[in-house]
N, C-alpha and C positions, 0 to 999 in steps of 0.2 A: 557422809563418807561410807564407802563400802565396808561392811563389818568383816572382821576376820578373827580367828582364834588367837588368844593371847600367846605371844611368843613366835607367831608366824612372821616371817620376813616380808618386806614389801613385794607386792605382786608385780609381775612383768606386764606392764600396760601396753607393750607392743603387740600383745596377743589378745584375742577376744576373751572377755570374761566367761569362763567355762563353768565355774562353780563357786558357791559361797559356803563356808563352814562356820557355824556358830555354836557356842556352848550354852545350854539352857541354864539360866541363873537359878540359884537356890530358891529365890522368892517366887519363881514360876513353877515350882514343883506341883504337879497335879493339874496344871492348866491345859487347855486344849492346844493341839498342835497349831491349828490355824491362828489362834489368838497369840500364841507365842511368837510365831513368825512375823506377825504384824509389828512387834516391837523392833525387829531388826530390818525388815523390808518395808520401812515406813512409807516409801514412795509408791508402793503397789497397793491397789485397792483390795478389799476383802475378796471380791469375786476373782481378781487376778491370782491371789494366793490360792484360792480353792482350785482354780484351773491348773496351777502348777502341781498341787498335791494329787489331784485326780488324774493328771497326765503322767504320773510316775516320775516327776522331776525332783521329788523330795524324798530323801532316804533317812531313815531313823532306825537304829539298831540293825543296820545292813539290809534293810528291806523297805519297800514302799509302805506308806501308812495312810490311814483315813484322816480327814480334817479333824474329826472328833477324838482322835487318839490322845490319851493323856500322857504328857511328857514328865520326865523325872529330872530333877536338878542335877547338872553335871553331864547329861547326855549331849552328844554332838549331833546336830542336824546338818545334813548336807543338802544344799539346793543346787541342782544342776540347771544352768541357765540355757534355755533354748535360744540360740543366736539367730536372729532374723535380720540381716543387714538391710538397711534402708537404702533405696537408690540414691537419695539426696545426700547421704553421708560422704564427706570428703575423705578420700584415702590418705592416711597419714603420710605415706611416702610422696604424695603429690603436693603436700602443703609446704609452701615456701615461707618460712619465718624470717623476718628481718633480724639479723644477729648484730647486737651492739658491742658485745665483747665475748671472747671465748678463749679459755686456756684449759689445761688439764684438770683444773680444780672447779671451774664454774663456767656457766654461760649466762648471758643476759640477752633478752630478746625484747623487741617492741611488739607487745601484744595488741592485736587489732580488737576493736570493740565487737562484742557478740561471741567471743571465744571464751568458754569457761576454762579456768586454769586446772581444775581437777574434777574427777567424777563426783557427782552428788545427785541425790534424788533420782529422777528419771534419766538424767544425763550420764550414761555410763560409757559412751563412746565419743570420739572426736574432740577431746579436750587437749589443752596445751601439754599436759603431762603425758598423754598418749603419744603425741607427736614426738616428744623428746625421748620417750622410751623406744619408739621406733628408730630414732636416730642413733641412740647410744647402746641399747641393750644387746648383748651378745651372749645369750645363755649357753650356746654351744662352744664358746671360747672363754672360759672362766678368767683367763689371764687378762683379757681385754673387756670383760663384761662390766658395764657401768650402769648404776641405777640412779637416774636423776631424781633429786629431791628439792621441792620448792623451799626457798628460804623465807618467803613471804607470799602474800596473795593479793590479787585484785579481783573485784567482782566481775561478772561477765560483761557488763555494759561499759566498765571503765577500761580505757586503753592505756598503753604506755609501758614503762620499764618493769620487767619482771626478772628477778635473779634466781637462778637454779644452781644448786650444788651438784658437782659431779664426783666429789670425794666425800666420804662419810665424815671424816674428822673435820675437814674444812667446813662442811655444811653445819656441823655442830657448833663450831667456833663462831661462824657468822650469824647463825640463828640466835645465838646468845646476845650478839650485838643488837639485834632487833628487840629481844626481850628486855634488854637493859636500856633501851632508847638511846643507843649510841649512834644510830643511823639517821642521816638527814634525808627527809623525803620532801619533795616539792611537787605540787600539783598545779595544773592550769584548769580553770573552769570558766565556761561562758554562762553568765547569769542574766536573768531578767533585770532590767533597770540598772541603777548605779548605786554602789555603796554610799552611805552617808559621809564617810571620810575617805581620803585617798589611801589610807593605810590604818591598821589598828590591830588590836588583840581582842578576839571574841572569847569571853570568859563566862560561858553559860554551862551549867551542869546538864547532863543528858539522862533522861529516864523514859519509861514507857508512856506512850500517849493513850491513856485509858479512855479518852473520849472517842477515839477513832475505831471504826469497825475493822481496821487492818491490824491484825494481831502483832505483827513485827514492827509496826511504826513506833518511832521514838519522838520525843519533843525536847526542846530546849527549856531548861528550868532557870528562869531569871532570878528566882528567889534564893538561889544557892542550894537547892535540892538536887537529887540525882547524882550520877557519877561525875566527878570533876572532869572538865574537858576544856582544852585551850587550843585555839586556832589563830595563827597570825595570818593576816591577809594584806595584799597590796594591789591596788588598782593599776593595771597596765595600760588599758585603752578602753574606750567606750564609744558607742554611737547612739542614735536616737532610741534604740530598743534594748541593746545588750551591752554588757561589759565583760571584758576579759580580766580575770583576777588570778593572781598567784596565791596559793594557799599552802601554808606550812603547818601541818598538824604537830602540836607539842605533846599530845596524848593520842592514844589509839583506840578511841571508842567506836563502836559499830555505827556506821552512817554519819560519823561526826561532821565531815565537811558539808554534807548535804543538809543536815539538821541546822548547823550553824549559819549557813548562808540563807536558808529559808527564814530563820529567826531574825536575820538582819534585814529581811524584806527583799532579798535578792535570790530567789530559788534558782537552782540550776535549770537551764533550758533542757527539756526532754525528761525531767524527773517526774515519774508517774506517781510517786508517793508523797514527796515533799514539794512538788511543783504547784501549779495553779489550781489543780483539782484532784484530790485523792480518789475520786470516783472513777477516774481513768484507769487506775490500777485495778480496781474492782471489776471494771468492764473487761479488762484484759484477761483476768482470771476466768471470766465466763466464756471467753472465746476471742473472736476477732474484734479489733478496735474499729469504731465507726470512722468514717472519713472526717467528720467534724472533730473527733478526739485527736486524730492524727495531725490535723492542721493546728490544733491548739498546742500540741506537744512540740511542733516544729521539727525536732529530731526524734528518730525512733529509739534513741538511747539517751541517758543523761550525759550532759556535756562535761565530762570529767576525764582528765588525762594525767597519768603519772609521768610528769615531765622530767624529773631529775631524782637520782638516788645516789647517795654517797655512803660508801662503806669502807672499812679498813680491810685490805686484802692481807690476811695473815702470812701468806707465802711470799708475796712481793714486798711485804713490810712497808706498805705505803697506802695512802688514801686512794680509792678508786671512785671516780665520778662517772656515772652513766647517765646519759641524757638523750632525749629524742624530741623531734619537732612536733608542733601542734598538728594534729591530723586535719585533713581537708574539710571534713564535715563541720568541725568547730571553727576552722579558719574562715569559712565562707560566711559565718554569721557576723563576724566583726570587721571584715574588710569593706 
């Protein structure tokens, strides 16, 4: 997430990111400026941070500073962002999001695969929340100014239903439903092979995979270790190579559905980490995937789709079910 000073309100994402302000933590007192910035701008390399400082984009005590300048706890560092729009960036106003539901309190959209829901790391433009800010934010008209807030998230490769709050109180109430696990989520996945049973409950704990060179990779713990995780599954259809399954997560662990299906012997098609070969993920980190790796993946993204979401709408005072059809790239594998 883009850092900001404590107490600052949400940023207007309909506008380019112009500056970042951070407060030096007490424990960093006496540290170098460049080293301190790396704590906050973790997506930038050391050389990139040096270029920002030497280019006069970093302000400390109302003046530019050297990379070796020693900071003091409590000081505010302002980083001005040099905006260089890329030709391939999609203009938010030209993006057509499929809307599943909309009223004055919320909007739900069918997120396409490949679209990040919020800024993170190097991705500070062209996300779902940027497009929604472009649609709703009216900073020059405070009476009608709306700040969209995500009520839950999908990762970039996963497609499907995403719900966003348009009213602060409504957002708070529905977000609590997610936190209290009062929301029903259903996913569709296309997996390699066929599950051993037509339906079942996967009850494997999830913890770090210490044998993998991929730091973020997790594994299923059949011995009862790790964080408890439950996934209900149901086989919907299958052919000689793939199966379409419905997945209902009963817990919300990171990568839970992907880890559980891989542990069942049916990894998601296109999954670079939990699929047929984790070296494909490492290859992608190094640059472009080989043609052989692309063929093994079959899909350029993991075949996971947020198919259905059921929440309680506090203003309508009734259950609201949002659903969307299986996207074409997944459908083509099972027809």
